[in-house]
RODO-2510 file (C-alpha; in nm, 4 decimals, decimal comma):
residues 94
     n   res          X          Y          Z
     1     m    -0,1740     3,1894    -2,3667
     2     d    -0,5381     3,1369    -2,4497
     3     l    -0,7560     3,0668    -2,1505
     4     d    -0,9993     2,8277    -2,3282
     5     a    -0,7018     2,6300    -2,4711
     6     l    -0,5505     2,6046    -2,1172
     7     l    -0,8776     2,4939    -1,9638
     8     d    -0,9192     2,2337    -2,2446
     9     h    -0,5599     2,1161    -2,1972
    10     y    -0,5754     2,0711    -1,8262
    11     f    -0,9425     1,9928    -1,7723
    12     h    -1,0605     1,8674    -2,1159
    13     t    -1,3370     2,1282    -2,1261
    14     p    -1,3567     2,5132    -2,1386
    15     d    -1,6282     2,4981    -1,8687
    16     l    -1,5129     2,3689    -1,5360
    17     s    -1,8698     2,3511    -1,4025
    18     t    -1,9238     2,0561    -1,6381
    19     a    -1,5942     1,8841    -1,5707
    20     d    -1,5668     1,5532    -1,3860
    21     p    -1,4174     1,6127    -1,0347
    22     e    -1,1542     1,3535    -1,0886
    23     i    -1,0470     1,5215    -1,4154
    24     v    -1,0375     1,8528    -1,2293
    25     a    -0,8140     1,7075    -0,9556
    26     q    -0,5831     1,5553    -1,2199
    27     g    -0,5775     1,8830    -1,4121
    28     m    -0,4901     2,0812    -1,0982
    29     e    -0,2017     1,8443    -1,0233
    30     q    -0,0717     1,8710    -1,3814
    31     l    -0,1046     2,2493    -1,3621
    32     r     0,1040     2,2650    -1,0511
    33     l     0,3666     2,0360    -1,2008
    34     d     0,3846     2,2372    -1,5206
    35     f     0,4110     2,5586    -1,3218
    36     g     0,6997     2,4135    -1,1217
    37     v     0,9075     2,3250    -1,4271
    38     e     0,8168     2,6081    -1,6583
    39     q     1,1186     2,8164    -1,7643
    40     d     0,9532     3,0842    -1,9779
    41     a     0,8683     3,3802    -1,7598
    42     g     0,5555     3,4777    -1,9470
    43     r     0,4216     3,1242    -1,9579
    44     k     0,5015     3,0772    -1,5898
    45     f     0,3225     3,3932    -1,4955
    46     a     0,0183     3,2933    -1,7024
    47     l     0,0079     2,9505    -1,5240
    48     w     0,0268     3,1251    -1,1941
    49     v    -0,2612     3,3564    -1,2837
    50     m    -0,4671     3,0601    -1,3850
    51     m    -0,3833     2,8877    -1,0579
    52     e    -0,4772     3,1976    -0,8655
    53     a    -0,8113     3,2213    -1,0418
    54     l    -0,8714     2,8559    -0,9483
    55     g    -0,7704     2,9167    -0,5865
    56     v    -0,4610     2,7000    -0,5829
    57     a    -0,1735     2,9403    -0,6438
    58     p     0,0994     2,9722    -0,3922
    59     p     0,1672     3,3210    -0,2594
    60     p     0,3973     3,5252    -0,4935
    61     a     0,6851     3,5098    -0,2485
    62     d     0,6719     3,1300    -0,2634
    63     a     0,5867     3,1020    -0,6355
    64     f     0,8666     3,3235    -0,7548
    65     k     1,1566     3,2691    -0,5102
    66     q     1,4531     3,2903    -0,7388
    67     p     1,6336     3,6260    -0,7618
    68     e     1,5795     3,6302    -1,1344
    69     e     1,2057     3,6018    -1,0743
    70     a     1,1859     3,9294    -0,8878
    71     q     0,9835     4,0964    -1,1630
    72     l     0,7384     3,8074    -1,1745
    73     r     0,6969     3,8246    -0,7955
    74     a     0,6295     4,2059    -0,8268
    75     a     0,3795     4,1439    -1,1194
    76     a     0,2004     3,8767    -0,9131
    77     d     0,1782     4,1137    -0,6104
    78     d     0,0364     4,3813    -0,8388
    79     w    -0,2100     4,1276    -0,9828
    80     l    -0,3348     4,0358    -0,6335
    81     r    -0,3714     4,4027    -0,5406
    82     a    -0,5600     4,4807    -0,8575
    83     t    -0,7987     4,1817    -0,8174
    84     y    -0,8542     4,2752    -0,4529
    85     r    -0,9441     4,6275    -0,5518
    86     l    -1,1836     4,5006    -0,8224
    87     e    -1,3540     4,2595    -0,5776
    88     r    -1,3775     4,5309    -0,3155
    89     d    -1,5271     4,7815    -0,5624
    90     d    -1,7772     4,5202    -0,6848
    91     d    -1,8843     4,4431    -0,3274
    92     a    -1,9250     4,8197    -0,2613
    93     q    -2,1437     4,8626    -0,5696
    94     g    -2,3481     4,5464    -0,5264
***
């Protein structure tokens, strides 16, 4: 999934800082809906990552509840640990 294409699809711009707040709210709602119905594991994970970057993702245990989603849940937990380490390292260097 291409980030710019996703941003354009949900928010009608690749730059959220220029987006109308109403469009952003609508895009967030559509993103949540699409995440909830997505069946493809890779696409579902990509949508979750985007939601996480935007600060609206549910915790991995809530996002990937089904037994068949155990790998996605583990990947999401790994993603959170990795981003936390990057943020911590950036704070330590800055």
